[in-house]
C-alpha positions as CSV (number, residue, x, y, z in Angstrom):
1,M,24.9,-19.6,1.6
2,T,22.4,-17.3,0.8
3,V,20.1,-15.5,3.4
4,E,17.1,-17.4,2.0
5,A,18.4,-20.8,2.8
6,V,19.7,-19.6,6.2
7,L,16.4,-18.4,7.2
8,S,15.1,-22.0,6.2
9,S,17.2,-23.6,8.0
10,A,18.3,-25.2,11.8
11,P,19.7,-25.2,13.5
12,P,18.1,-22.2,15.9
13,V,20.0,-19.0,16.1
14,D,19.2,-16.5,19.1
15,R,17.4,-13.7,18.4
16,A,20.2,-11.0,17.6
17,T,21.6,-13.3,15.1
18,A,17.5,-13.9,13.3
19,I,16.9,-10.5,13.1
20,R,19.9,-9.6,11.4
21,L,19.2,-11.9,9.1
22,V,15.7,-10.9,8.8
23,D,17.0,-7.2,8.0
24,A,19.4,-8.6,5.1
25,R,16.0,-10.3,3.6
26,V,14.1,-7.3,3.7
27,R,16.8,-5.2,2.0
28,E,17.9,-8.2,-0.6
29,A,13.8,-7.8,-1.3
30,G,14.3,-4.2,-2.8
31,T,10.6,-4.1,-1.6
32,S,8.7,-0.8,-1.7
33,F,7.6,-1.6,1.9
34,F,11.2,-0.7,3.0
35,W,10.9,2.5,3.6
36,A,7.7,2.7,5.0
37,M,9.0,0.3,8.0
38,R,11.9,2.5,8.4
39,L,9.3,5.0,9.6
40,L,8.8,3.0,12.9
41,P,10.7,2.7,16.0
42,R,13.1,0.7,16.7
43,A,10.9,-2.5,18.3
44,R,7.8,-2.2,16.1
45,R,10.4,-2.0,13.0
46,E,11.8,-5.5,13.5
47,A,8.4,-6.6,14.2
48,M,7.4,-5.4,10.7
49,F,10.5,-6.6,9.1
50,A,10.1,-9.9,10.2
51,I,6.2,-9.9,9.3
52,Y,7.8,-8.8,5.9
53,A,10.1,-12.3,6.1
54,F,7.4,-14.8,7.0
55,C,5.1,-13.3,3.8
56,R,8.4,-13.5,1.9
57,E,9.4,-16.6,3.0
58,V,5.7,-18.9,2.1
59,D,5.0,-16.7,-1.3
60,D,8.8,-17.5,-2.2
61,I,7.7,-21.6,-1.7
62,A,4.4,-21.2,-3.0
63,D,6.2,-19.6,-6.2
64,D,9.5,-21.4,-6.6
65,G,9.6,-24.0,-4.2
66,G,10.1,-27.0,-6.3
67,T,7.3,-29.7,-7.2
68,Q,3.6,-29.1,-5.7
69,A,4.3,-32.0,-3.3
70,E,7.3,-29.9,-1.7
71,R,5.9,-26.6,-2.1
72,L,2.4,-27.9,0.0
73,A,5.2,-29.9,2.3
74,G,7.5,-26.6,3.0
75,L,3.5,-24.3,3.7
76,E,2.9,-27.0,6.3
77,R,6.5,-26.8,7.6
78,W,5.8,-23.4,8.5
79,R,2.1,-24.2,9.8
80,E,4.1,-26.6,12.3
81,E,6.4,-23.6,13.2
82,I,4.2,-21.3,13.6
83,A,2.2,-23.5,16.0
84,A,6.0,-23.9,18.1
85,L,6.2,-19.9,18.3
86,Y,2.9,-19.9,19.8
87,R,4.3,-22.6,22.3
88,G,7.4,-20.6,22.9
89,R,9.7,-23.4,20.7
90,A,10.3,-21.6,17.5
91,S,12.9,-22.6,15.6
92,L,13.3,-21.2,12.1
93,P,15.0,-17.7,12.3
94,I,12.5,-15.5,11.1
95,A,9.8,-17.1,13.5
96,V,12.8,-16.5,16.3
97,A,12.8,-13.1,15.0
98,L,9.0,-12.8,16.0
99,E,9.3,-14.1,19.5
100,Q,9.5,-10.7,21.1
101,P,7.3,-8.9,18.7
102,L,4.8,-11.6,19.7
103,R,5.1,-11.1,23.1
104,E,5.1,-7.3,23.0
105,F,2.3,-6.8,20.1
106,G,0.2,-9.4,20.4
107,F,-0.3,-11.1,16.5
108,R,-2.8,-13.6,16.2
109,E,-2.1,-16.8,15.2
110,A,-5.0,-17.1,12.7
111,D,-3.6,-14.4,11.0
112,F,-0.8,-16.3,10.2
113,L,-2.3,-19.3,9.7
114,A,-4.5,-17.3,6.9
115,V,-1.3,-16.2,5.1
116,I,-0.3,-19.2,4.3
117,D,-3.6,-20.5,3.4
118,G,-3.4,-17.6,0.8
119,M,0.2,-19.0,-0.4
120,E,-1.6,-22.6,-0.7
121,M,-4.4,-21.2,-2.8
122,D,-1.5,-20.5,-5.2
123,A,0.9,-23.7,-4.2
124,R,-1.9,-26.2,-5.2
125,A,-3.3,-25.4,-8.5
126,D,-2.2,-21.8,-10.8
127,I,-5.1,-19.6,-10.3
128,R,-7.3,-19.0,-13.3
129,A,-10.2,-16.6,-13.9
130,P,-11.1,-17.0,-10.3
131,S,-14.8,-15.7,-8.7
132,L,-15.0,-12.6,-7.5
133,A,-15.6,-14.0,-4.0
134,E,-12.5,-16.0,-4.3
135,L,-10.3,-13.6,-5.2
136,D,-11.7,-11.4,-1.9
137,L,-11.0,-14.7,-0.1
138,Y,-7.2,-15.0,-1.6
139,C,-7.0,-11.0,-1.0
140,D,-8.0,-11.4,2.7
141,R,-5.2,-14.3,2.9
142,V,-2.3,-13.2,1.6
143,A,-2.6,-9.2,2.1
144,S,-5.5,-8.3,4.4
145,A,-4.2,-11.2,7.4
146,T,-0.5,-9.3,6.5
147,G,-2.6,-6.3,6.9
148,R,-4.1,-7.4,10.4
149,L,-0.9,-8.2,12.0
150,S,1.0,-5.1,10.8
151,V,-1.9,-2.6,12.6
152,C,-1.0,-4.9,16.0
153,A,3.2,-3.7,14.9
154,F,1.5,-0.2,14.7
155,G,-0.5,-0.1,17.9
156,V,-3.7,0.1,16.4
157,P,-5.0,-3.5,16.8
158,D,-8.4,-2.5,17.6
159,E,-11.4,-2.1,15.0
160,R,-10.3,1.0,13.3
161,G,-7.2,-0.6,12.8
162,V,-8.4,-4.1,11.5
163,R,-10.7,-2.1,9.3
164,L,-7.8,-0.4,7.6
165,A,-5.7,-4.1,7.2
166,E,-8.5,-5.3,5.3
167,R,-9.6,-2.5,3.0
168,L,-5.8,-1.7,2.3
169,G,-4.5,-5.3,2.0
170,R,-7.2,-5.6,-0.7
171,A,-6.1,-2.5,-2.5
172,L,-2.5,-3.6,-2.4
173,Q,-2.9,-6.7,-3.7
174,L,-5.4,-5.7,-6.6
175,T,-2.9,-3.2,-7.6
176,N,0.2,-5.9,-7.8
177,I,-2.8,-8.1,-9.7
178,L,-3.5,-5.2,-12.4
179,R,0.6,-4.4,-12.6
180,D,1.5,-8.2,-12.9
181,V,-1.1,-9.2,-15.2
182,A,1.6,-10.1,-17.9
183,E,4.4,-12.1,-15.3
184,D,1.6,-13.7,-13.6
185,A,0.4,-14.9,-17.1
186,A,3.9,-16.2,-17.9
187,R,3.5,-18.2,-14.8
188,G,0.3,-19.6,-15.9
189,R,-2.0,-17.7,-13.6
190,L,-5.2,-15.3,-14.7
191,Y,-5.7,-13.7,-11.2
192,L,-8.4,-11.6,-13.1
193,P,-12.2,-12.5,-12.0
194,R,-14.2,-15.2,-13.9
195,E,-17.4,-12.2,-13.7
196,L,-15.5,-9.2,-15.2
197,L,-14.1,-11.7,-17.9
198,D,-17.3,-12.6,-19.0
199,K,-18.5,-8.9,-19.0
200,H,-16.1,-8.2,-21.7
201,G,-16.5,-11.7,-23.3
202,I,-13.7,-13.3,-22.7
203,A,-14.1,-16.6,-22.3
204,G,-12.1,-19.7,-20.8
205,D,-9.2,-19.3,-18.4
206,D,-6.1,-19.3,-20.5
207,P,-3.9,-16.3,-19.2
208,A,-2.0,-16.2,-22.8
209,A,-5.5,-15.7,-24.8
210,A,-6.9,-13.5,-22.1
211,L,-3.2,-11.4,-22.5
212,R,-4.4,-11.1,-26.5
213,H,-8.1,-10.3,-25.7
214,P,-8.5,-6.8,-27.3
215,A,-11.2,-6.5,-24.0
216,L,-8.2,-6.8,-21.7
217,P,-8.4,-3.3,-21.0
218,A,-11.7,-3.0,-20.1
219,V,-11.4,-6.2,-17.5
220,C,-8.5,-4.3,-15.8
221,R,-10.3,-1.1,-15.9
222,D,-13.4,-2.3,-14.2
223,L,-11.4,-4.7,-11.5
224,A,-9.2,-0.7,-11.0
225,G,-12.4,0.7,-9.8
226,I,-13.0,-2.4,-7.3
227,A,-9.1,-1.5,-6.2
228,R,-10.4,2.4,-6.0
229,A,-12.8,1.8,-3.9
230,H,-10.8,0.0,-1.8
231,F,-8.5,2.4,-1.8
232,D,-11.1,5.2,-0.8
233,A,-12.7,3.0,1.8
234,A,-8.9,2.6,3.5
235,A,-8.3,6.5,3.5
236,A,-11.8,6.7,5.6
237,A,-10.0,4.2,7.9
238,L,-6.5,6.2,7.9
239,A,-8.5,9.1,9.2
240,E,-9.9,7.1,12.2
241,C,-6.3,6.0,13.3
242,P,-3.8,8.1,15.3
243,R,-1.7,9.8,12.2
244,E,1.6,9.3,14.0
245,K,0.9,5.4,14.6
246,V,0.0,4.9,10.9
247,R,2.4,6.6,9.0
248,P,3.7,3.1,7.4
249,A,0.4,2.1,5.7
250,A,-0.5,5.8,4.8
251,T,2.8,5.9,3.0
252,M,1.5,2.5,0.7
253,H,-1.6,4.1,0.8
254,A,0.2,7.1,-0.9
255,L,2.9,5.1,-3.0
256,Y,0.1,2.1,-4.6
257,G,-2.6,5.2,-5.3
258,R,-0.1,6.5,-6.9
259,L,1.0,3.2,-9.2
260,L,-2.7,2.6,-9.7
261,D,-3.6,6.4,-11.6
262,R,-0.2,5.2,-13.8
263,L,-1.8,1.6,-14.6
264,I,-4.8,3.6,-15.4
265,A,-3.4,6.3,-17.5
266,A,-1.7,3.4,-19.4
267,D,-4.7,1.4,-19.6
268,W,-2.8,-1.9,-20.2
269,A,-2.5,-1.3,-24.1
270,D,0.5,-3.0,-23.7
271,P,0.6,-5.4,-20.9
272,H,4.0,-5.8,-21.1
273,R,5.2,-2.9,-20.1
274,V,6.7,-2.7,-16.8
275,V,4.7,0.3,-15.1
276,S,5.9,1.8,-11.7
277,V,6.5,4.8,-9.5
278,P,9.8,6.2,-10.0
279,T,12.4,6.1,-7.1
280,A,12.5,10.2,-7.1
281,T,8.6,9.7,-6.1
282,K,8.6,6.9,-3.6
283,L,11.4,8.9,-1.7
284,W,9.3,12.1,-1.5
285,L,6.2,10.1,-0.8
286,A,8.0,8.3,2.4
287,L,9.5,11.6,3.6
288,R,5.6,13.7,3.2
289,H,4.2,10.5,5.4
290,G,6.8,9.8,7.1
291,L,7.6,13.5,8.8
292,L,4.3,15.7,8.3
């Protein structure tokens, strides 16, 4: 049985087993967040691994969880599991791994539910050319809500941490959208906002047509400008927080800021081209922001 299957299965497991399963899931994911999360003390790192595993689990349900009815049912199961977690009755391994961090760091139930709501936006129908307001709501739910959980794990649950989560979450999610334009189009999705598409003369909401349109780079440049504004605001928020507590956020800010730079330099001339940050640079950024 795969790690993913075990994480989604019953009966309940003990905390030590749950932590091992979550750790394996995070390592298997090969996420850029891994090195940032590794910078944290053990209790906070375990909390972040569990948050990441939760987000990855509901994202997988929304993307690859079967029919629409099956995807919605899977997300509803997680709403029930979050409610159970807050009643002290967690059963799924990821929720079991969240029990102790919840007691220690005081995560808000509303933020877990917001993440699920964001995934439901994907599960109900392929998002195509949302309004700027709808895109901002999506980013808040799938990314900034995760950030609000994360700053609690970091130890900055106050308004400083919330400001950081709001801006950095949006910056990271918009960068993901700009990186994954072709991949999302292959799934039938087009996250580029209606207002920017209209501005540059791209009519309709067909992802393949938008990908072929000569104005696509102009749309992406405008969205990159919005992402850059969020990065700048996130940098100001980082400066307000105790540096030793937000090193993972500083690492992700630097890594994704570098990725956005590389995307802008490539200018979406070939939206199918894979643009990434070299592994050596990722390690250097992790060391720089983790040790200095």
